[in-house]
mmCIF file of the N, C-alpha and C atoms, coordinates in Angstrom:
data_MODEL
# 
_entry.id   MODEL 
# 
loop_
_atom_site.group_PDB 
_atom_site.id 
_atom_site.type_symbol 
_atom_site.label_atom_id 
_atom_site.label_alt_id 
_atom_site.label_comp_id 
_atom_site.label_asym_id 
_atom_site.label_entity_id 
_atom_site.label_seq_id 
_atom_site.pdbx_PDB_ins_code 
_atom_site.Cartn_x 
_atom_site.Cartn_y 
_atom_site.Cartn_z 
_atom_site.occupancy 
_atom_site.B_iso_or_equiv 
_atom_site.pdbx_formal_charge 
_atom_site.auth_seq_id 
_atom_site.auth_comp_id 
_atom_site.auth_asym_id 
_atom_site.auth_atom_id 
_atom_site.pdbx_PDB_model_num 
ATOM 1   N N  . MET A 1 1  ? 49.906 -46.617 64.479 1.00 0.00 ? 1  MET A N  1 
ATOM 2   C CA . MET A 1 1  ? 50.981 -47.276 63.806 1.00 0.00 ? 1  MET A CA 1 
ATOM 3   C C  . MET A 1 1  ? 50.684 -47.297 62.309 1.00 0.00 ? 1  MET A C  1 
ATOM 4   N N  . ARG A 1 2  ? 51.704 -47.182 61.514 1.00 0.00 ? 2  ARG A N  1 
ATOM 5   C CA . ARG A 1 2  ? 51.493 -47.223 60.068 1.00 0.00 ? 2  ARG A CA 1 
ATOM 6   C C  . ARG A 1 2  ? 51.673 -48.647 59.546 1.00 0.00 ? 2  ARG A C  1 
ATOM 7   N N  . SER A 1 3  ? 51.144 -48.886 58.379 1.00 0.00 ? 3  SER A N  1 
ATOM 8   C CA . SER A 1 3  ? 51.226 -50.238 57.817 1.00 0.00 ? 3  SER A CA 1 
ATOM 9   C C  . SER A 1 3  ? 52.645 -50.548 57.348 1.00 0.00 ? 3  SER A C  1 
ATOM 10  N N  . ALA A 1 4  ? 52.938 -51.815 57.268 1.00 0.00 ? 4  ALA A N  1 
ATOM 11  C CA . ALA A 1 4  ? 54.264 -52.270 56.835 1.00 0.00 ? 4  ALA A CA 1 
ATOM 12  C C  . ALA A 1 4  ? 54.437 -52.015 55.342 1.00 0.00 ? 4  ALA A C  1 
ATOM 13  N N  . ASP A 1 5  ? 55.642 -51.669 54.957 1.00 0.00 ? 5  ASP A N  1 
ATOM 14  C CA . ASP A 1 5  ? 55.981 -51.455 53.554 1.00 0.00 ? 5  ASP A CA 1 
ATOM 15  C C  . ASP A 1 5  ? 56.481 -52.779 52.980 1.00 0.00 ? 5  ASP A C  1 
ATOM 16  N N  . LEU A 1 6  ? 55.570 -53.615 52.547 1.00 0.00 ? 6  LEU A N  1 
ATOM 17  C CA . LEU A 1 6  ? 55.923 -54.944 52.055 1.00 0.00 ? 6  LEU A CA 1 
ATOM 18  C C  . LEU A 1 6  ? 56.685 -54.897 50.739 1.00 0.00 ? 6  LEU A C  1 
ATOM 19  N N  . GLU A 1 7  ? 56.601 -53.790 50.031 1.00 0.00 ? 7  GLU A N  1 
ATOM 20  C CA . GLU A 1 7  ? 57.327 -53.653 48.769 1.00 0.00 ? 7  GLU A CA 1 
ATOM 21  C C  . GLU A 1 7  ? 58.689 -53.003 48.968 1.00 0.00 ? 7  GLU A C  1 
ATOM 22  N N  . ASN A 1 8  ? 58.989 -52.594 50.208 1.00 0.00 ? 8  ASN A N  1 
ATOM 23  C CA . ASN A 1 8  ? 60.277 -51.998 50.556 1.00 0.00 ? 8  ASN A CA 1 
ATOM 24  C C  . ASN A 1 8  ? 60.582 -50.776 49.681 1.00 0.00 ? 8  ASN A C  1 
ATOM 25  N N  . LYS A 1 9  ? 59.598 -49.895 49.551 1.00 0.00 ? 9  LYS A N  1 
ATOM 26  C CA . LYS A 1 9  ? 59.703 -48.729 48.669 1.00 0.00 ? 9  LYS A CA 1 
ATOM 27  C C  . LYS A 1 9  ? 60.829 -47.780 49.073 1.00 0.00 ? 9  LYS A C  1 
ATOM 28  N N  . LYS A 1 10 ? 61.000 -47.549 50.393 1.00 0.00 ? 10 LYS A N  1 
ATOM 29  C CA . LYS A 1 10 ? 62.050 -46.624 50.831 1.00 0.00 ? 10 LYS A CA 1 
ATOM 30  C C  . LYS A 1 10 ? 63.431 -47.090 50.383 1.00 0.00 ? 10 LYS A C  1 
ATOM 31  N N  . THR A 1 11 ? 63.666 -48.371 50.490 1.00 0.00 ? 11 THR A N  1 
ATOM 32  C CA . THR A 1 11 ? 64.964 -48.905 50.071 1.00 0.00 ? 11 THR A CA 1 
ATOM 33  C C  . THR A 1 11 ? 65.129 -48.752 48.564 1.00 0.00 ? 11 THR A C  1 
ATOM 34  N N  . ALA A 1 12 ? 64.078 -49.051 47.811 1.00 0.00 ? 12 ALA A N  1 
ATOM 35  C CA . ALA A 1 12 ? 64.147 -48.913 46.354 1.00 0.00 ? 12 ALA A CA 1 
ATOM 36  C C  . ALA A 1 12 ? 64.372 -47.458 45.963 1.00 0.00 ? 12 ALA A C  1 
ATOM 37  N N  . LEU A 1 13 ? 63.657 -46.541 46.609 1.00 0.00 ? 13 LEU A N  1 
ATOM 38  C CA . LEU A 1 13 ? 63.808 -45.124 46.306 1.00 0.00 ? 13 LEU A CA 1 
ATOM 39  C C  . LEU A 1 13 ? 65.193 -44.595 46.686 1.00 0.00 ? 13 LEU A C  1 
ATOM 40  N N  . ALA A 1 14 ? 65.800 -45.178 47.689 1.00 0.00 ? 14 ALA A N  1 
ATOM 41  C CA . ALA A 1 14 ? 67.142 -44.751 48.112 1.00 0.00 ? 14 ALA A CA 1 
ATOM 42  C C  . ALA A 1 14 ? 68.202 -45.156 47.099 1.00 0.00 ? 14 ALA A C  1 
ATOM 43  N N  . GLY A 1 15 ? 67.872 -46.077 46.201 1.00 0.00 ? 15 GLY A N  1 
ATOM 44  C CA . GLY A 1 15 ? 68.783 -46.465 45.135 1.00 0.00 ? 15 GLY A CA 1 
ATOM 45  C C  . GLY A 1 15 ? 69.926 -47.363 45.574 1.00 0.00 ? 15 GLY A C  1 
ATOM 46  N N  . HIS A 1 16 ? 69.728 -48.126 46.638 1.00 0.00 ? 16 HIS A N  1 
ATOM 47  C CA . HIS A 1 16 ? 70.797 -49.003 47.127 1.00 0.00 ? 16 HIS A CA 1 
ATOM 48  C C  . HIS A 1 16 ? 71.287 -49.970 46.059 1.00 0.00 ? 16 HIS A C  1 
ATOM 49  N N  . ILE A 1 17 ? 70.400 -50.421 45.213 1.00 0.00 ? 17 ILE A N  1 
ATOM 50  C CA . ILE A 1 17 ? 70.762 -51.410 44.191 1.00 0.00 ? 17 ILE A CA 1 
ATOM 51  C C  . ILE A 1 17 ? 71.774 -50.837 43.199 1.00 0.00 ? 17 ILE A C  1 
ATOM 52  N N  . ARG A 1 18 ? 71.772 -49.513 43.033 1.00 0.00 ? 18 ARG A N  1 
ATOM 53  C CA . ARG A 1 18 ? 72.685 -48.876 42.088 1.00 0.00 ? 18 ARG A CA 1 
ATOM 54  C C  . ARG A 1 18 ? 74.001 -48.457 42.731 1.00 0.00 ? 18 ARG A C  1 
ATOM 55  N N  . ARG A 1 19 ? 74.119 -48.608 44.028 1.00 0.00 ? 19 ARG A N  1 
ATOM 56  C CA . ARG A 1 19 ? 75.327 -48.175 44.735 1.00 0.00 ? 19 ARG A CA 1 
ATOM 57  C C  . ARG A 1 19 ? 76.320 -49.313 44.869 1.00 0.00 ? 19 ARG A C  1 
ATOM 58  N N  . GLU A 1 20 ? 77.579 -48.934 45.009 1.00 0.00 ? 20 GLU A N  1 
ATOM 59  C CA . GLU A 1 20 ? 78.619 -49.937 45.203 1.00 0.00 ? 20 GLU A CA 1 
ATOM 60  C C  . GLU A 1 20 ? 78.546 -50.466 46.634 1.00 0.00 ? 20 GLU A C  1 
ATOM 61  N N  . ILE A 1 21 ? 78.756 -51.756 46.783 1.00 0.00 ? 21 ILE A N  1 
ATOM 62  C CA . ILE A 1 21 ? 78.668 -52.402 48.089 1.00 0.00 ? 21 ILE A CA 1 
ATOM 63  C C  . ILE A 1 21 ? 79.675 -51.807 49.073 1.00 0.00 ? 21 ILE A C  1 
ATOM 64  N N  . LYS A 1 22 ? 80.846 -51.407 48.573 1.00 0.00 ? 22 LYS A N  1 
ATOM 65  C CA . LYS A 1 22 ? 81.860 -50.820 49.458 1.00 0.00 ? 22 LYS A CA 1 
ATOM 66  C C  . LYS A 1 22 ? 81.351 -49.529 50.091 1.00 0.00 ? 22 LYS A C  1 
ATOM 67  N N  . SER A 1 23 ? 80.655 -48.722 49.325 1.00 0.00 ? 23 SER A N  1 
ATOM 68  C CA . SER A 1 23 ? 80.101 -47.461 49.819 1.00 0.00 ? 23 SER A CA 1 
ATOM 69  C C  . SER A 1 23 ? 79.030 -47.721 50.880 1.00 0.00 ? 23 SER A C  1 
ATOM 70  N N  . LEU A 1 24 ? 78.131 -48.659 50.592 1.00 0.00 ? 24 LEU A N  1 
ATOM 71  C CA . LEU A 1 24 ? 77.085 -49.004 51.549 1.00 0.00 ? 24 LEU A CA 1 
ATOM 72  C C  . LEU A 1 24 ? 77.673 -49.567 52.836 1.00 0.00 ? 24 LEU A C  1 
ATOM 73  N N  . ALA A 1 25 ? 78.659 -50.435 52.702 1.00 0.00 ? 25 ALA A N  1 
ATOM 74  C CA . ALA A 1 25 ? 79.292 -51.038 53.872 1.00 0.00 ? 25 ALA A CA 1 
ATOM 75  C C  . ALA A 1 25 ? 80.004 -49.984 54.712 1.00 0.00 ? 25 ALA A C  1 
ATOM 76  N N  . LYS A 1 26 ? 80.646 -49.021 54.063 1.00 0.00 ? 26 LYS A N  1 
ATOM 77  C CA . LYS A 1 26 ? 81.341 -47.954 54.778 1.00 0.00 ? 26 LYS A CA 1 
ATOM 78  C C  . LYS A 1 26 ? 80.358 -47.115 55.597 1.00 0.00 ? 26 LYS A C  1 
ATOM 79  N N  . GLU A 1 27 ? 79.227 -46.760 54.999 1.00 0.00 ? 27 GLU A N  1 
ATOM 80  C CA . GLU A 1 27 ? 78.213 -45.972 55.709 1.00 0.00 ? 27 GLU A CA 1 
ATOM 81  C C  . GLU A 1 27 ? 77.620 -46.763 56.878 1.00 0.00 ? 27 GLU A C  1 
ATOM 82  N N  . PHE A 1 28 ? 77.339 -48.028 56.634 1.00 0.00 ? 28 PHE A N  1 
ATOM 83  C CA . PHE A 1 28 ? 76.801 -48.875 57.691 1.00 0.00 ? 28 PHE A CA 1 
ATOM 84  C C  . PHE A 1 28 ? 77.793 -48.996 58.844 1.00 0.00 ? 28 PHE A C  1 
ATOM 85  N N  . THR A 1 29 ? 79.070 -49.200 58.516 1.00 0.00 ? 29 THR A N  1 
ATOM 86  C CA . THR A 1 29 ? 80.109 -49.341 59.534 1.00 0.00 ? 29 THR A CA 1 
ATOM 87  C C  . THR A 1 29 ? 80.224 -48.061 60.360 1.00 0.00 ? 29 THR A C  1 
ATOM 88  N N  . GLY A 1 30 ? 80.154 -46.916 59.707 1.00 0.00 ? 30 GLY A N  1 
ATOM 89  C CA . GLY A 1 30 ? 80.213 -45.635 60.423 1.00 0.00 ? 30 GLY A CA 1 
ATOM 90  C C  . GLY A 1 30 ? 79.049 -45.469 61.383 1.00 0.00 ? 30 GLY A C  1 
ATOM 91  N N  . ALA A 1 31 ? 77.845 -45.792 60.912 1.00 0.00 ? 31 ALA A N  1 
ATOM 92  C CA . ALA A 1 31 ? 76.655 -45.686 61.769 1.00 0.00 ? 31 ALA A CA 1 
ATOM 93  C C  . ALA A 1 31 ? 76.738 -46.668 62.927 1.00 0.00 ? 31 ALA A C  1 
ATOM 94  N N  . ARG A 1 32 ? 77.255 -47.849 62.669 1.00 0.00 ? 32 ARG A N  1 
ATOM 95  C CA . ARG A 1 32 ? 77.390 -48.865 63.718 1.00 0.00 ? 32 ARG A CA 1 
ATOM 96  C C  . ARG A 1 32 ? 78.400 -48.420 64.774 1.00 0.00 ? 32 ARG A C  1 
ATOM 97  N N  . LYS A 1 33 ? 79.508 -47.816 64.350 1.00 0.00 ? 33 LYS A N  1 
ATOM 98  C CA . LYS A 1 33 ? 80.521 -47.336 65.299 1.00 0.00 ? 33 LYS A CA 1 
ATOM 99  C C  . LYS A 1 33 ? 79.953 -46.277 66.234 1.00 0.00 ? 33 LYS A C  1 
ATOM 100 N N  . VAL A 1 34 ? 79.161 -45.372 65.694 1.00 0.00 ? 34 VAL A N  1 
ATOM 101 C CA . VAL A 1 34 ? 78.523 -44.337 66.514 1.00 0.00 ? 34 VAL A CA 1 
ATOM 102 C C  . VAL A 1 34 ? 77.641 -44.991 67.574 1.00 0.00 ? 34 VAL A C  1 
ATOM 103 N N  . THR A 1 35 ? 76.834 -45.951 67.163 1.00 0.00 ? 35 THR A N  1 
ATOM 104 C CA . THR A 1 35 ? 75.942 -46.648 68.086 1.00 0.00 ? 35 THR A CA 1 
ATOM 105 C C  . THR A 1 35 ? 76.722 -47.407 69.153 1.00 0.00 ? 35 THR A C  1 
ATOM 106 N N  . ILE A 1 36 ? 77.728 -48.147 68.750 1.00 0.00 ? 36 ILE A N  1 
ATOM 107 C CA . ILE A 1 36 ? 78.532 -48.927 69.699 1.00 0.00 ? 36 ILE A CA 1 
ATOM 108 C C  . ILE A 1 36 ? 79.220 -48.008 70.703 1.00 0.00 ? 36 ILE A C  1 
ATOM 109 N N  . ASN A 1 37 ? 79.754 -46.884 70.237 1.00 0.00 ? 37 ASN A N  1 
ATOM 110 C CA . ASN A 1 37 ? 80.405 -45.940 71.157 1.00 0.00 ? 37 ASN A CA 1 
ATOM 111 C C  . ASN A 1 37 ? 79.422 -45.385 72.179 1.00 0.00 ? 37 ASN A C  1 
ATOM 112 N N  . LYS A 1 38 ? 78.212 -45.114 71.761 1.00 0.00 ? 38 LYS A N  1 
ATOM 113 C CA . LYS A 1 38 ? 77.195 -44.625 72.700 1.00 0.00 ? 38 LYS A CA 1 
ATOM 114 C C  . LYS A 1 38 ? 76.831 -45.715 73.704 1.00 0.00 ? 38 LYS A C  1 
ATOM 115 N N  . LEU A 1 39 ? 76.709 -46.945 73.231 1.00 0.00 ? 39 LEU A N  1 
ATOM 116 C CA . LEU A 1 39 ? 76.380 -48.049 74.130 1.00 0.00 ? 39 LEU A CA 1 
ATOM 117 C C  . LEU A 1 39 ? 77.475 -48.278 75.169 1.00 0.00 ? 39 LEU A C  1 
ATOM 118 N N  . ARG A 1 40 ? 78.718 -48.064 74.793 1.00 0.00 ? 40 ARG A N  1 
ATOM 119 C CA . ARG A 1 40 ? 79.834 -48.246 75.726 1.00 0.00 ? 40 ARG A CA 1 
ATOM 120 C C  . ARG A 1 40 ? 79.811 -47.226 76.856 1.00 0.00 ? 40 ARG A C  1 
ATOM 121 N N  . GLU A 1 41 ? 79.153 -46.116 76.639 1.00 0.00 ? 41 GLU A N  1 
ATOM 122 C CA . GLU A 1 41 ? 79.096 -45.053 77.642 1.00 0.00 ? 41 GLU A CA 1 
ATOM 123 C C  . GLU A 1 41 ? 78.042 -45.294 78.720 1.00 0.00 ? 41 GLU A C  1 
ATOM 124 N N  . ILE A 1 42 ? 77.150 -46.237 78.508 1.00 0.00 ? 42 ILE A N  1 
ATOM 125 C CA . ILE A 1 42 ? 76.095 -46.469 79.503 1.00 0.00 ? 42 ILE A CA 1 
ATOM 126 C C  . ILE A 1 42 ? 76.275 -47.838 80.155 1.00 0.00 ? 42 ILE A C  1 
ATOM 127 N N  . SER A 1 43 ? 75.712 -47.960 81.331 1.00 0.00 ? 43 SER A N  1 
ATOM 128 C CA . SER A 1 43 ? 75.837 -49.213 82.080 1.00 0.00 ? 43 SER A CA 1 
ATOM 129 C C  . SER A 1 43 ? 74.850 -50.258 81.555 1.00 0.00 ? 43 SER A C  1 
ATOM 130 N N  . GLU A 1 44 ? 75.113 -51.499 81.913 1.00 0.00 ? 44 GLU A N  1 
ATOM 131 C CA . GLU A 1 44 ? 74.204 -52.578 81.516 1.00 0.00 ? 44 GLU A CA 1 
ATOM 132 C C  . GLU A 1 44 ? 72.815 -52.337 82.097 1.00 0.00 ? 44 GLU A C  1 
ATOM 133 N N  . LYS A 1 45 ? 72.781 -51.818 83.307 1.00 0.00 ? 45 LYS A N  1 
ATOM 134 C CA . LYS A 1 45 ? 71.499 -51.526 83.957 1.00 0.00 ? 45 LYS A CA 1 
ATOM 135 C C  . LYS A 1 45 ? 70.701 -50.493 83.133 1.00 0.00 ? 45 LYS A C  1 
ATOM 136 N N  . GLU A 1 46 ? 71.408 -49.491 82.611 1.00 0.00 ? 46 GLU A N  1 
ATOM 137 C CA . GLU A 1 46 ? 70.738 -48.462 81.808 1.00 0.00 ? 46 GLU A CA 1 
ATOM 138 C C  . GLU A 1 46 ? 70.210 -49.005 80.486 1.00 0.00 ? 46 GLU A C  1 
ATOM 139 N N  . VAL A 1 47 ? 70.918 -49.964 79.901 1.00 0.00 ? 47 VAL A N  1 
ATOM 140 C CA . VAL A 1 47 ? 70.480 -50.558 78.638 1.00 0.00 ? 47 VAL A CA 1 
ATOM 141 C C  . VAL A 1 47 ? 69.116 -51.219 78.799 1.00 0.00 ? 47 VAL A C  1 
ATOM 142 N N  . TYR A 1 48 ? 68.879 -51.801 79.963 1.00 0.00 ? 48 TYR A N  1 
ATOM 143 C CA . TYR A 1 48 ? 67.633 -52.535 80.185 1.00 0.00 ? 48 TYR A CA 1 
ATOM 144 C C  . TYR A 1 48 ? 66.532 -51.699 80.827 1.00 0.00 ? 48 TYR A C  1 
ATOM 145 N N  . LYS A 1 49 ? 66.790 -50.422 81.066 1.00 0.00 ? 49 LYS A N  1 
ATOM 146 C CA . LYS A 1 49 ? 65.731 -49.548 81.571 1.00 0.00 ? 49 LYS A CA 1 
ATOM 147 C C  . LYS A 1 49 ? 64.674 -49.388 80.490 1.00 0.00 ? 49 LYS A C  1 
ATOM 148 N N  . SER A 1 50 ? 63.455 -49.096 80.922 1.00 0.00 ? 50 SER A N  1 
ATOM 149 C CA . SER A 1 50 ? 62.393 -48.886 79.945 1.00 0.00 ? 50 SER A CA 1 
ATOM 150 C C  . SER A 1 50 ? 61.515 -47.716 80.368 1.00 0.00 ? 50 SER A C  1 
ATOM 151 N N  . ALA A 1 51 ? 60.777 -47.212 79.398 1.00 0.00 ? 51 ALA A N  1 
ATOM 152 C CA . ALA A 1 51 ? 59.837 -46.118 79.638 1.00 0.00 ? 51 ALA A CA 1 
ATOM 153 C C  . ALA A 1 51 ? 58.648 -46.316 78.709 1.00 0.00 ? 51 ALA A C  1 
ATOM 154 N N  . LEU A 1 52 ? 57.565 -45.677 79.045 1.00 0.00 ? 52 LEU A N  1 
ATOM 155 C CA . LEU A 1 52 ? 56.354 -45.784 78.237 1.00 0.00 ? 52 LEU A CA 1 
ATOM 156 C C  . LEU A 1 52 ? 56.479 -44.897 77.001 1.00 0.00 ? 52 LEU A C  1 
ATOM 157 N N  . HIS A 1 53 ? 56.306 -45.498 75.835 1.00 0.00 ? 53 HIS A N  1 
ATOM 158 C CA . HIS A 1 53 ? 56.324 -44.746 74.586 1.00 0.00 ? 53 HIS A CA 1 
ATOM 159 C C  . HIS A 1 53 ? 55.067 -43.879 74.555 1.00 0.00 ? 53 HIS A C  1 
ATOM 160 N N  . PRO A 1 54 ? 55.199 -42.563 74.338 1.00 0.00 ? 54 PRO A N  1 
ATOM 161 C CA . PRO A 1 54 ? 54.044 -41.668 74.424 1.00 0.00 ? 54 PRO A CA 1 
ATOM 162 C C  . PRO A 1 54 ? 52.932 -41.935 73.415 1.00 0.00 ? 54 PRO A C  1 
ATOM 163 N N  . ARG A 1 55 ? 53.277 -42.364 72.222 1.00 0.00 ? 55 ARG A N  1 
ATOM 164 C CA . ARG A 1 55 ? 52.248 -42.600 71.205 1.00 0.00 ? 55 ARG A CA 1 
ATOM 165 C C  . ARG A 1 55 ? 51.775 -44.045 71.200 1.00 0.00 ? 55 ARG A C  1 
ATOM 166 N N  . LEU A 1 56 ? 52.708 -44.978 71.291 1.00 0.00 ? 56 LEU A N  1 
ATOM 167 C CA . LEU A 1 56 ? 52.358 -46.394 71.201 1.00 0.00 ? 56 LEU A CA 1 
ATOM 168 C C  . LEU A 1 56 ? 51.818 -46.965 72.504 1.00 0.00 ? 56 LEU A C  1 
ATOM 169 N N  . LYS A 1 57 ? 52.122 -46.262 73.601 1.00 0.00 ? 57 LYS A N  1 
ATOM 170 C CA . LYS A 1 57 ? 51.665 -46.700 74.936 1.00 0.00 ? 57 LYS A CA 1 
ATOM 171 C C  . LYS A 1 57 ? 52.174 -48.095 75.277 1.00 0.00 ? 57 LYS A C  1 
ATOM 172 N N  . THR A 1 58 ? 53.382 -48.386 74.840 1.00 0.00 ? 58 THR A N  1 
ATOM 173 C CA . THR A 1 58 ? 54.024 -49.649 75.184 1.00 0.00 ? 58 THR A CA 1 
ATOM 174 C C  . THR A 1 58 ? 55.377 -49.356 75.818 1.00 0.00 ? 58 THR A C  1 
ATOM 175 N N  . SER A 1 59 ? 55.870 -50.301 76.576 1.00 0.00 ? 59 SER A N  1 
ATOM 176 C CA . SER A 1 59 ? 57.157 -50.154 77.226 1.00 0.00 ? 59 SER A CA 1 
ATOM 177 C C  . SER A 1 59 ? 58.274 -50.297 76.198 1.00 0.00 ? 59 SER A C  1 
ATOM 178 N N  . MET A 1 60 ? 59.216 -49.363 76.215 1.00 0.00 ? 60 MET A N  1 
ATOM 179 C CA . MET A 1 60 ? 60.339 -49.390 75.278 1.00 0.00 ? 60 MET A CA 1 
ATOM 180 C C  . MET A 1 60 ? 61.638 -49.363 76.070 1.00 0.00 ? 60 MET A C  1 
ATOM 181 N N  . ARG A 1 61 ? 62.580 -50.227 75.695 1.00 0.00 ? 61 ARG A N  1 
ATOM 182 C CA . ARG A 1 61 ? 63.886 -50.255 76.353 1.00 0.00 ? 61 ARG A CA 1 
ATOM 183 C C  . ARG A 1 61 ? 64.833 -49.245 75.704 1.00 0.00 ? 61 ARG A C  1 
ATOM 184 N N  . THR A 1 62 ? 65.863 -48.883 76.446 1.00 0.00 ? 62 THR A N  1 
ATOM 185 C CA . THR A 1 62 ? 66.895 -47.994 75.917 1.00 0.00 ? 62 THR A CA 1 
ATOM 186 C C  . THR A 1 62 ? 67.434 -48.545 74.606 1.00 0.00 ? 62 THR A C  1 
ATOM 187 N N  . MET A 1 63 ? 67.616 -49.854 74.538 1.00 0.00 ? 63 MET A N  1 
ATOM 188 C CA . MET A 1 63 ? 68.151 -50.482 73.332 1.00 0.00 ? 63 MET A CA 1 
ATOM 189 C C  . MET A 1 63 ? 67.308 -50.139 72.105 1.00 0.00 ? 63 MET A C  1 
ATOM 190 N N  . ALA A 1 64 ? 66.009 -50.051 72.256 1.00 0.00 ? 64 ALA A N  1 
ATOM 191 C CA . ALA A 1 64 ? 65.137 -49.727 71.125 1.00 0.00 ? 64 ALA A CA 1 
ATOM 192 C C  . ALA A 1 64 ? 65.454 -48.339 70.581 1.00 0.00 ? 64 ALA A C  1 
ATOM 193 N N  . LEU A 1 65 ? 65.824 -47.413 71.457 1.00 0.00 ? 65 LEU A N  1 
ATOM 194 C CA . LEU A 1 65 ? 66.188 -46.073 71.026 1.00 0.00 ? 65 LEU A CA 1 
ATOM 195 C C  . LEU A 1 65 ? 67.421 -46.118 70.129 1.00 0.00 ? 65 LEU A C  1 
ATOM 196 N N  . PHE A 1 66 ? 68.408 -46.917 70.498 1.00 0.00 ? 66 PHE A N  1 
ATOM 197 C CA . PHE A 1 66 ? 69.611 -47.025 69.679 1.00 0.00 ? 66 PHE A CA 1 
ATOM 198 C C  . PHE A 1 66 ? 69.302 -47.634 68.326 1.00 0.00 ? 66 PHE A C  1 
ATOM 199 N N  . LEU A 1 67 ? 68.427 -48.612 68.290 1.00 0.00 ? 67 LEU A N  1 
ATOM 200 C CA . LEU A 1 67 ? 68.065 -49.225 67.016 1.00 0.00 ? 67 LEU A CA 1 
ATOM 201 C C  . LEU A 1 67 ? 67.322 -48.232 66.139 1.00 0.00 ? 67 LEU A C  1 
ATOM 202 N N  . PHE A 1 68 ? 66.423 -47.448 66.758 1.00 0.00 ? 68 PHE A N  1 
ATOM 203 C CA . PHE A 1 68 ? 65.688 -46.429 66.020 1.00 0.00 ? 68 PHE A CA 1 
ATOM 204 C C  . PHE A 1 68 ? 66.653 -45.377 65.482 1.00 0.00 ? 68 PHE A C  1 
ATOM 205 N N  . GLU A 1 69 ? 67.577 -44.937 66.338 1.00 0.00 ? 69 GLU A N  1 
ATOM 206 C CA . GLU A 1 69 ? 68.543 -43.918 65.932 1.00 0.00 ? 69 GLU A CA 1 
ATOM 207 C C  . GLU A 1 69 ? 69.383 -44.403 64.754 1.00 0.00 ? 69 GLU A C  1 
ATOM 208 N N  . ARG A 1 70 ? 69.818 -45.639 64.822 1.00 0.00 ? 70 ARG A N  1 
ATOM 209 C CA . ARG A 1 70 ? 70.618 -46.199 63.737 1.00 0.00 ? 70 ARG A CA 1 
ATOM 210 C C  . ARG A 1 70 ? 69.817 -46.237 62.438 1.00 0.00 ? 70 ARG A C  1 
ATOM 211 N N  . ASN A 1 71 ? 68.569 -46.672 62.518 1.00 0.00 ? 71 ASN A N  1 
ATOM 212 C CA . ASN A 1 71 ? 67.731 -46.742 61.328 1.00 0.00 ? 71 ASN A CA 1 
ATOM 213 C C  . ASN A 1 71 ? 67.492 -45.359 60.737 1.00 0.00 ? 71 ASN A C  1 
ATOM 214 N N  . MET A 1 72 ? 67.277 -44.367 61.610 1.00 0.00 ? 72 MET A N  1 
ATOM 215 C CA . MET A 1 72 ? 67.071 -43.004 61.143 1.00 0.00 ? 72 MET A CA 1 
ATOM 216 C C  . MET A 1 72 ? 68.349 -42.464 60.499 1.00 0.00 ? 72 MET A C  1 
ATOM 217 N N  . MET A 1 73 ? 69.495 -42.786 61.066 1.00 0.00 ? 73 MET A N  1 
ATOM 218 C CA . MET A 1 73 ? 70.766 -42.328 60.519 1.00 0.00 ? 73 MET A CA 1 
ATOM 219 C C  . MET A 1 73 ? 70.975 -42.893 59.120 1.00 0.00 ? 73 MET A C  1 
ATOM 220 N N  . ILE A 1 74 ? 70.721 -44.167 58.971 1.00 0.00 ? 74 ILE A N  1 
ATOM 221 C CA . ILE A 1 74 ? 70.885 -44.814 57.663 1.00 0.00 ? 74 ILE A CA 1 
ATOM 222 C C  . ILE A 1 74 ? 69.907 -44.239 56.659 1.00 0.00 ? 74 ILE A C  1 
ATOM 223 N N  . THR A 1 75 ? 68.663 -44.028 57.080 1.00 0.00 ? 75 THR A N  1 
ATOM 224 C CA . THR A 1 75 ? 67.651 -43.450 56.207 1.00 0.00 ? 75 THR A CA 1 
ATOM 225 C C  . THR A 1 75 ? 68.055 -42.040 55.778 1.00 0.00 ? 75 THR A C  1 
ATOM 226 N N  . THR A 1 76 ? 68.568 -41.251 56.729 1.00 0.00 ? 76 THR A N  1 
ATOM 227 C CA . THR A 1 76 ? 68.987 -39.889 56.438 1.00 0.00 ? 76 THR A CA 1 
ATOM 228 C C  . THR A 1 76 ? 70.137 -39.859 55.436 1.00 0.00 ? 76 THR A C  1 
ATOM 229 N N  . LEU A 1 77 ? 71.062 -40.792 55.568 1.00 0.00 ? 77 LEU A N  1 
ATOM 230 C CA . LEU A 1 77 ? 72.188 -40.846 54.642 1.00 0.00 ? 77 LEU A CA 1 
ATOM 231 C C  . LEU A 1 77 ? 71.751 -41.087 53.212 1.00 0.00 ? 77 LEU A C  1 
ATOM 232 N N  . HIS A 1 78 ? 70.600 -41.715 53.043 1.00 0.00 ? 78 HIS A N  1 
ATOM 233 C CA . HIS A 1 78 ? 70.165 -42.119 51.703 1.00 0.00 ? 78 HIS A CA 1 
ATOM 234 C C  . HIS A 1 78 ? 69.028 -41.283 51.149 1.00 0.00 ? 78 HIS A C  1 
ATOM 235 N N  . ASN A 1 79 ? 68.669 -40.224 51.856 1.00 0.00 ? 79 ASN A N  1 
ATOM 236 C CA . ASN A 1 79 ? 67.580 -39.346 51.349 1.00 0.00 ? 79 ASN A CA 1 
ATOM 237 C C  . ASN A 1 79 ? 68.127 -38.033 50.906 1.00 0.00 ? 79 ASN A C  1 
# 
């Protein structure tokens, strides 16, 4: 596992502070819609399924994958 970025360098480098809030909100809303649509396609039982993470060796739920995907999408939009 890598150490926490307590200075939030990725966010600073992405230049969010210089962007208009409407633009940021629009991108966030788009990423959220994609995630929500994917969640609607799976059953509640599937949301709570888990598997062993290959590197971390901890149990991860399907929900964690969606959160990771959303974070990666937002990061990609700003790099």
